[in-house]
N, C-alpha and C positions, 0 to 999 in steps of 0.2 A: 537526632530528631529534627524537627522542622518548625520554623516560625511561620505562623499564618496571619495574614493581614487582610482585612475586609472593611469596606469596599476599596477598590483600587483607584483612588483619587491621587492627587499630587502629594498629599500627606502620606499615604501608603507607599508611594514610590520613594519618597525621601526616607521613610522608615526602612523600607526594604533594601535600598542601596546601603544604608548605614549598617544594617544587620549583616549583609553579605560582606561588607568590608572587614568585619571582625570575625568572619569565618562561618556564619550560620547559613544554612540553606533556607530559602524563603519561598512560600507560595502566596502570591497575591491573587485574591479572588474578587471578581467584579460581577455584579448582577446584570448589568446591561451589556450591550455590545460595544460600548464606547468607554474607554478607560481614560483616566487622567484628570477629569473634571476641568475646572476653568483654565488652567495654564495650557491645556491642550485643546481647549475649545474657545479661546479668546480671553486671555488674561487681561483684565481691565486696566486702562491707563491710570485710573484714579486709585487703584488698590495697591499702593505702596506702603511699606512699613514706615513707622515713625523714625525719629532720630534721637540720639542721646541728648538729654537736656543740656549737658555741659560740653558736648562736642557734636555739632551738627554735621560734620564732614565724615567722620569715621563710620563706615557701614556697620549695621548690626547683623548683617547676613553672615552665615558661616555654613560649613558642610555642603550639602547638596544645593541649597538655595544660592549660596555664593558661586558655586561651580556653574550652575545654570545661568546666572546673570552674567558671569564673565564669558561664558560660551556665546551668549546672545550678543555681547559686545564684539567678540571675535568675528561673528557672522557678518557684522557691518563694517569690519575693518578697524575696530578699535581694540588694540591689544591691551590686556590687563585693565580693562575698563568695564565697569558695571553698566549694563544696558537693560532697562526695565521693560521694553516694549517690543519683543520679537514678534514677528508675524506668526500666524498659526503654523505654517509649514516648518518654520525654523524651530519653534518650540517643540513640535513633534519630533523633529530630527534630533534635537539635543537629548530629549528623553530616550529615544530609541538607541542612540549611540551609547548612552550610559547603561541601558538595560543589556545591550549586547556584551558589555564587559563581564556580565555575570551569566552568560549563556551556559557555561559549564563550571563545575567546581574546580578550583585550582589549589593544590596542596601547599602547605607551608614550606618555604625553602629560603635559605640564605638569610635567616633571621626575620623574614617577612611573615606576616600572618597568612593563614589560609584564606582564600576568598570563596564565599559561598555561591551557590547557584540560585538564580531568581526565576521561578516558574510563574507564568501568567495564565490564569483561567478566566475567561470571560463568559458571560451569560450563565452564571451559576448563582442561583438565588438562595440566600440563607434560609434554611428550614429550621434547624434547631442546634443547640449546643449540647455536646456530650460531656458529661462530668463524671469524675471518679466518685464512687459511693463512699469513699473513705476520706476522713479528715486529712487535709483541709479542703477537700472537694475541688481539686483543680480541674480546669478544662482539659480533656484528653483528645478532643477532636470536635468536628462539626459535621452536620449533614447538610447537603445542598441539593437543590433540584437542578440538574444539568439541562438547562433550557437551550443549549446549543445544538441539541439533536432532537429529532422528532419523538424519540421515546420519552423524553423528559424523565430520565432515570433519577432516582435518589442515590447519591453517592456519599460516602463518608471519607473525610480527610483527617488524619491524625496530626497532632502537633504537640510540641513541648511547651510553647508559650504563644500568646496571641496578642494582636493589636486591633482594637476597634478604632477605625480611622474615619468613621462617618459622622456627619452632623446629626444624623438621626439617632446615633448610639444604639443601633439594633442589637449588637452583641451585649453591650452593657445592660440593656433593658431586660435581658434574659437571665442575668446572673447577679445583678445588684440593684440597689435603690437608685432611681433616677428622678429628676424633676424637670419642669419646663415652665416657661413664662417668667414674669418679673415679680420678684418679691416686693412687698410693700415697704414704704419708708420706715414704718414703725418696727417691723421685724428685722430689717437689714441694717437700719441706721445709716442708709446711703441716700443722700438727698435727691438723686436723679432716678431712683428706682420707682417701681409701681406705675400707676396710670399717669400719663403725661398730659400737659395741656394740648388741646386741639388747635389746629391752624385753620382759621376761617378764610373762606374765599368769598368773592362778591356774588357768586352764583346762588340763586334761590333753590331750595330743596323741594319746593312744592310747585305744582302747576297752577293754572288760573282757577281750577276748581277746588284747590286745597288738598289735592291728592299728592302724597309723597312720590317723587320721581323714582323710576326703576333704578336699581343698584344703589339706592340711598337707604341707610338704616335709621331706625329711631335713635334719638339721642341716648347714649349710654350713661345713665345717671349713676356714675361712679365718682366718688371724690378722688381728686388727684392724690397720688401717693399710695393708693390702695393696691394690693396685689392684683396682677392682671395676667390671667392665663390665656388670654386671647391672642397675645402678641405673636406674630410670625412675620418673617421677611423672606420672600422668595425672589430670586433674581436670576436673570439669564442674560449673559452678554450677547449682544447682537452685533456681528461684524457687518458693516455696511460700506458702500463705496459710492463715489460720484463718477467713477470712470465709466465710459460708454461700454455697453454690453452687459450691464448688471441685470440681475433678476428683479424686475420692477414689482413693487407691491401690488399695483393695480391689476397685474396679469396673473396673480396666483390663484390656483384652484384650491379653495378652502372649504371643505365640507361643513355645511350648516351655517355658512356665513350669512348674516343678516345685518345690513347697515343700520337698521332701526335699533339694534342693541346698543348703539353708541350715541344715541340722541342726548342722553344725560351728559355725556362727556363733551359733546359739542357745546352745551350750555356753559360748562366749566371753562372750556377753551375760549369762548367768546367773552365771558365775564372777565377773564384774566388777560385778554388781549394778546393771545399767542400770535407770533409772526414767524416762528421757526418750527422745524420738526419737533414734535413733543418727545424729547429724550435728551439725555446728557451726552452730546457728541464730544469725544476727546479732541484735544487741540492739535495733536500731531499724529500722523499716520504711523502704523507699525512698520518696522524695517526688518530685513532689507527690502521686502516688497517684491512683487512680481508683476504680472500683467495688470493687476488691479490695485489701486490705492486703497489700502485696507485700514479702516477706521473703526474704533470701538464706540458703541453706543450703550450706555448703561440704561437699561429699561426701567430701573427704579425711578426714573424721572418722568415716566409716561403720564403726562397731565397731573403730575404730583400724586399719583395714586399707586404706581408700582404694580398694579394688578395683583396685589398680594392675597386677596381673598377670592380670586377667580378659581372656580372649579373645586370648591370645597376643600381648600388646603388645610383647614383646621382639623380635618380628619387624617392628615398625612401619617401620623404615627401609628394609627390603628390599621393602616392598609398594608397589604402585601406589596412586594416590589412591583408585581404586575399592576396592582391597583394604583400605585404611585405613577407608573408609566402612563396610565390613562389620564390621571390628573395633570401630568406634565403636558400631555398632548392638548388637553383643554386649554392650558395656559398658553401654549404656543399659538393655538388657533385664535385665542382671544387677542393676543398681541398683534399678530399678523393681520387679523381682521380689522383692528383699529386703523392700521396704516393703509390697508386697502380701502376702507371706508373714506378716509381722508382724501385719498387719491381719486376716487371715482364717484363719490356721492355729491350731487349738485348742491345740497344744503351747505356742506362744508366749503365748497368753492365760492358760494355766494357770500357766506358769512366771514370767511377767513382766507381771502385769496392769497395773501402773502405766505401764510403758513402752508397752504396746499401746494403752492409753487415750490417752496423750499423742500417739502417732504418728497415731492416728485423727483427731485434731484438725486435722491438716494435709492439704492437697491441692495439686495443681498449679493454676495460674491460667488460666482460660479466656481466650482471645483474645490471650495473650502470644506464643506461638509457634504459628503456624497454617500450614496449607497448603490451597490451593483444593480444595474437596470435589467429589466426583462428583455430577452432577445428571442426572436422567432427561431425555432429549430434547435434551441439549446438543449443539451442533455441535462436533465434534472433528476433529483432523487428526493425521497421523502425528507421534508424539513428544509429543502432549498428555499431561500428567501430572495425575492427580487422586487425592485421598485418599479411601479408603473403608476404615474401620478393619478390620484394624490396619496396612494397608500403603498406600504410595503406588504407584499403578499407572501404566504408560506404554502409550499406544496403539502397537501394532506392526503393525496391519493394518486396512484399511477396504475395503469392497466397494461398487462403484458400482451405478448402475441396471441395468447390463448383466451384473451378476454377476461383474465383473472387479475384481481388486484394483487400487487406485490407490496411488500412492507419491509421496514427495517427491524420490525419486532420479530427477530428470528426465534423460533421455538428451539428447545434443546436439540443438540446434534444427535443424529441416530447413533445407537450403539448396538453391537452384536450381542447375541445370547441374552437379550433383555426382555422382561415381561412388559407387554403393552395391553391396554384396554381400548375398547371402541371409543373413538373421539380423541384419543391422544394424538398430539402433533409432534413432528420432528422435522429437522432439516438435514438434507444430505447434499453437500455442495451448495449450489445456489437455489436448489429446489426445496419447496416445502411440501410435506405430506401429512395426511390424516388417516388414522386407522378406521376402516369401515367394517371389518369383520375379524373375528377370532373364533377358535373352535367352541362348539357348544359345551358348556361345562357339566360336570357331574352334579347331581342334586346337592345343593348347599355349598358348592365350590364357586369361587369368583370366576367371572368370564374374562380370561386373559389368554393371550397368545405369546409365543416366544419368537423373537427375531432370529434370523440366520446368524451364524457365527461371524460372517464377514459380508461385505458388499453393500447391503442395504437397498432400499427402493431406488429405482432409477426410472427415467422416462417421464412422460406427461399424460399417462392414461388414467382411467378411473378405476382400474383394478390391477394392482401390482402385488404379486406374491413375494413374501419375505418370511421364510421359515413357516410358522403357522399363523402369521399375521398377513392381512390384506390391507393395502394402503390405496389411497387415491391422491393424485397430484392436485395441489390447491394453490399453486402459484410460486412466485420467485421471491428470493430474499435479496435485498440490496447488497451488492458485493462490497467488500472493503477496499477494493482497488481504487486508484485515484479517479477513474471515470465511472460514472454510474451506469447502470444497465440501460441500454436503449434497445427496444424491440427490433428484431432483425428486419432489415429493409425499410425501417421507418426513418424517413429523412426530415420529418417535422414533428418531433415529439410535442413541441409547443407550437400552437397554431396562431392564435390571435392575441393571446395575452389575457390575463384576468382583468375584470373591471367590476365596479360596485363594491359594496361593503358586506357581502354575505359570508357565510361560513362554509359553503360548498359551491365554489364557482367553477363551472366547467370551462376548460380551455382545450378546444378540439375534442377528440375522443379519447385522449390518453391521460390527461392531467387534470387534477382538481386542486384548486387553491382555496385558502381562506384569507380574509383580511387580517393582517398582523397588527399594523398600527399606521397612523398618519406619519408622513414624512415630507418635509419641505427642503429641497436642496438649498444649501447656503445658510440654513438656520441651525444654530447650535443645538445639538441633541441632548445637551447636559444642563439640567436645572441646578442652579447654585442655591443650595439650601443653607439657611442660617437660623440662628436662634432656636436650635433644637434642644434635645434633652441634655441635661448635665448630670453627672454622677455626684454623689456625696462621698468624696474620697478621704484620704488620710490627711490632706491639707486642703486649703481653699483659697482661690484667688479672690480678692476683694477690691472694692473701690479704692481703698488706701494703697493697694499694691500698684495701681496703674495711674494714679493721679499725683501730680506734683503738689507739694514737695515731698510727701510721704513716700513716694515710689523710690526716691533716691536713697532711702535707707537700705534697700535691698531686701532679700528674703532668706529664710533658712533653706539650705539644700537646693540652690538654683540649678537648673539644667540647661536653660537657654534664655536669651533675651527674645522678646517679641513686642509688637506694638503697632498701633494704628492711631493717627492723630485725631480721630473723630470718635465720639460716642454715639454716632447716629444709628438709629434703628428705623428703617423705612416705614412710612405711614402705611397702615394696613386696614383702616376702617374709614369708610365714607358715611357720615351721618349728618343730621342737621343739628344746629345749636339752638339756643333760646331765641335767637334773632330770625330763625327760619332759613338761615344760610347753610350751604354745604360746608362742612368742616372735616378735616382729615385728622384722625386721632392715631396715636401710637408712636410718634417719633420720639427719639431720645435726644438729649443734648445736655451740655454742662449746666449746672445750676446757677453758676455765677461766673467768676473770673478764673476758675480752676483751669489747669492745663494738663495735658497728657502727652507723654513722649514714648518712652520705652519702659517696659516692666520686665521682671524676671519670673519665669515659670518655675513653680515649686515642684520638686520631685514627687511629693505626695499628692499634688493636684491631678496627676495622671494615673494614680493608683487607686483602685477600689479598696475598701477595707479588706484586710487579709481574710477575715472570716467569710467575706462575700466571694472573693476570688483571688487566689494568690499569684496567678500566672497570666494576668491580663493588664495591658496598659491601654488607656483611653485617651486618644490623641486629639480629638476635636470636641467631644462632649465632656470637656474637662470639669473638674470640681471647682465650683465658685459661685458667687452671686451673679445675677445677670449682668450687673455693671462691672464686676470684676472679670467676667468672661468676655465682654463684648469687643474689646480691642484685640482679641486673639483670632477674630473670625475671618481674616483674609488669607488668601492662598500662601503668600510669602511667610506670614507668621506661622501658619500651620505646617509649612515645610520645615521651618526651624524646629518646631515642637516635634514633628515627626522624626526628624533626623536624630534628635536627642533620645526619643523613645526607642528608635530603631537600634541605636548603639546599646541601650539597656537590654533590649530583647536578644540581640546577637550575643552579648556578653553572657547573659544568663544561660542561653543555649549552650555556649561553649563550656561553661562551668558546670553544666548539668543541674541547675537549680531553677526555682521559680523566679521570674523577673521581680516579683514583689519582695523577694527575700534578699536581693542585692544589698550589700552594705554600701551606703552612699560614700562615706569617707574613704574607705580602703579599696573598694571595687569599682564603683561607677565614676566617681569624680576623676580619678586618673585617666580613664578612657575619654571622658568628655574633654579634658584638657589636651590630651594627645591629639584629638581630632579638631582642635581649634575653637572650642566653644568659649565665647567671651562672657565670663561669669561675674565680672565686676563692672559697676556702673561708673563711667568717667565723671569726675567732678569738674564743674566750671572752674576755669583758671581764675 
């Protein structure tokens, strides 16, 4: 059977590599055209894991995370050295190299385990989960919309065990109980849970007429410590450079850009006396580097707002993947629009000349995030996508030599000695045909004709005899050959290229496009989602598991260390306080002098209750309180968790059992130790 992982972010890659290592075949499914999430689209300099409290030098990385970091060190000439900040191209190359190891299945030999095959499917949107009708109701497969082709077919993929690897917990939400937001202090007993204190700014929330400024909300009259379901953190790493030749913010073509949308943020920036670009620029450039000095900017620091409620993000979980893509584009446009406004709007230059000058030093990096561009005369087919600023366009119609539309939606192939009715369609080779006439039936009998025993309709006329059936030619079918059909003698299938944002954009006389989505070269196409759903699993990560000194006690049935030295949860709400000033609400932080380093993930924290689903592991939307979960939210931590979960999935597949039925002591633990999982916490000397 097969292990299925969705979506295909760095957690899924880690899980897939691990499952393949123990002999399972893996299918990794990604809804977008970009796989890998942050580590392949700009892994942030700040997002490193914590350290052991008693040993700050020994790394907690293992499995794929350790291999990745060592390979990054090798790339800059540091043998056997962990390096956290590989540039985008290097990170992609490291992942691709590892994926290539699993291009084909390798049988067991010489005492070595079999190695599984890792298959990647992109642009496949999760539609539904298929479950057995019999107890314990395991997942038997999934249905996906194949958005990689014009047909957008619904396909089914079977599996033996599965991994939900997304922050959204989309699989988990279909099969088990999930929760989101922050529990209150009373219910959780955790001092930093629930509504947190707001952070006041000097900026006033009201204009001279007493009207509340745009983008400022009323004061949320909730007492601190109460449960808060509004919390959300959305982040996107922006790779920037000061090297000459960058894509400058002021030159960008941004649909719907209006500098007046940012007037409230100008007031905030003035009140706080900004002198630098509004964002957290990392201190050191990524390496090994190429033609451009590549630097990471954490946009969570954009004027201390993080853009977290831009574009209706609180609806995120109710949206389809396509709906989330629309919201993501709104988020990108908002962020880039802010930088463009700073660079070109005179109000900003007059009020904050130093900040404007510093912002103008930066730009996006050419060649980092790209999409195939439109080219005149290119042969295209239905579903072809090409970039022509500011949008990616998709081919929705092509006309052949005879002035007829052709399609990839091929009707059933013609068959001999078969009954056909008027209106039926079939294909014969690359031609499509439709029945126009059959013999007149006897009274009470159906009007059908019978095709010839062999041959079938040919040619491109309006009357083609085939047995007792008459057909007409109605156009061509896109061939399955590597090159698409180009009408004979046509040297310019594409003429001037699409423009605008319509749904039927003519391009010459042959091709029709539709706007697919906005795209800005150099801007990461992957949104980093955090604080998503969490399951209620067989065990639960809590505040005590991640905070010193109680975290040093360890946990029952550990599967991997993980950790992040901050409890921060980016501010998500701009509102006014009782003083009439703008305040940012939503941030997390330690209640007093507590400290966090490294915690242990419990085996039961990635498992739904068996009665909910016996063959699923949940690798990001883990079971835990909000404060117990929060330090697991960075890429390197979830790569550790993913690798442990992948070993469990692969082992269960090889044993022919459900992953949730693995015995920890006799089955899972030996494999975790074999692959180097550090499952005991070093104590201080």
